C-alpha positions in Angstrom: -5.9 -10.4 -43.4 -4.0 -7.4 -42.1 -3.4 -4.8 -44.8 0.2 -3.4 -45.1 0.8 -0.1 -43.4 2.7 2.3 -45.6 4.4 5.3 -44.1 7.4 7.1 -45.5 10.0 4.6 -46.7 8.6 1.6 -44.8 6.0 -1.1 -45.2 5.4 -3.1 -42.1 3.2 -6.1 -41.9 2.4 -7.9 -38.7 2.4 -11.5 -39.7 -0.3 -13.4 -37.8 -0.9 -17.2 -37.5 -2.4 -18.4 -40.7 -2.6 -14.9 -42.1 -5.9 -14.4 -40.4 -6.7 -11.4 -38.3 -9.6 -11.3 -35.9 -11.5 -8.0 -36.2 -11.4 -7.4 -32.4 -7.6 -7.4 -32.5 -7.0 -5.5 -35.8 -6.8 -2.1 -34.1 -4.4 -3.4 -31.4 -2.2 -5.1 -34.0 -2.1 -1.9 -36.1 -1.0 0.1 -33.0 1.9 -2.4 -32.4 2.9 -2.2 -36.1 2.8 1.6 -35.9 4.9 1.6 -32.8 7.6 -0.7 -34.4 7.5 1.3 -37.6 8.0 4.7 -35.9 11.0 3.3 -33.9 12.6 1.7 -36.9 12.2 4.8 -39.0 14.3 6.7 -36.4 17.1 4.1 -36.6 17.5 3.7 -40.3 19.8 5.6 -42.7 19.4 4.8 -46.4 22.8 4.3 -47.9 23.6 6.5 -50.8 23.0 5.0 -54.3 20.3 2.5 -53.2 17.2 4.6 -53.9 14.4 2.7 -55.6 15.2 -0.7 -54.1 13.4 -2.8 -51.5 14.7 -5.2 -48.9 12.4 -7.2 -46.6 13.6 -8.1 -43.1 11.8 -10.7 -41.0 12.0 -10.4 -37.2 10.2 -11.9 -34.2 9.6 -9.6 -31.3 8.8 -10.8 -27.9 6.3 -9.1 -25.5 9.1 -7.3 -23.8 10.2 -5.7 -27.1 13.3 -7.8 -27.5 14.3 -9.7 -30.6 13.8 -13.5 -30.4 16.8 -13.9 -32.7 18.8 -11.9 -35.2 16.9 -10.1 -38.0 16.7 -12.3 -41.2 16.6 -11.3 -44.8 13.2 -12.5 -46.1 13.2 -15.1 -48.8 11.5 -12.5 -51.0 14.8 -10.5 -50.8 17.5 -13.2 -51.0 17.9 -12.8 -54.7 18.9 -9.1 -54.2 20.9 -9.7 -51.1 24.3 -9.8 -52.8 23.9 -6.7 -55.0 22.1 -4.8 -52.3 24.4 -5.8 -49.5 24.8 -2.2 -48.1 21.1 -1.7 -48.1 20.5 -5.1 -46.4 23.2 -4.3 -43.8 21.6 -0.9 -43.1 18.2 -2.5 -42.6 19.5 -5.1 -40.2 21.5 -2.5 -38.3 18.4 -0.3 -37.9 16.4 -3.2 -36.4 19.3 -4.1 -34.1 19.9 -0.5 -33.1 16.2 -0.1 -32.1 16.1 -3.2 -30.1 14.6 -3.6 -27.5 11.5 -1.9 -28.8 9.6 0.0 -26.2 6.0 0.8 -25.4 4.5 -2.6 -25.8 3.2 -2.7 -22.3 1.2 0.5 -23.0 -0.3 -1.2 -26.1 -1.5 -4.2 -24.1 1.0 -6.7 -25.5 1.3 -9.7 -23.2 4.8 -10.3 -21.7 4.9 -13.8 -23.2 3.7 -12.6 -26.7 5.6 -13.6 -29.8 5.1 -11.2 -32.8 6.4 -12.2 -36.2 6.9 -9.1 -38.3 8.0 -8.3 -41.8 9.5 -4.9 -42.5 10.0 -3.7 -46.1 12.8 -1.2 -46.2 12.0 0.7 -49.4 13.6 3.9 -50.7 
């Protein structure tokens, strides 16, 4: 299973089919995760007063870097969605602002790829 990648205020996990990761693809998946992480970090502004909270956003990226659909608040975060609305909105805005993500072709991502990703926005 892919271990979470923790950098700065983010935790990004590339969710793979069945939670299994083939060793030959682990390094490639980590490069994709790192690329998405770096791009989202540049797009996110933590709203004042929301330090110490976590919101998880689920997205599906296509091989061309576009979003398959709108970012969704993960079921893990739905309990906090109402009281953390500004934090949730800032996380969703960051993902939308960064889309389409770039550089996937350099990382060997197939144009028809579908990449489910969880991003933990944590302050």
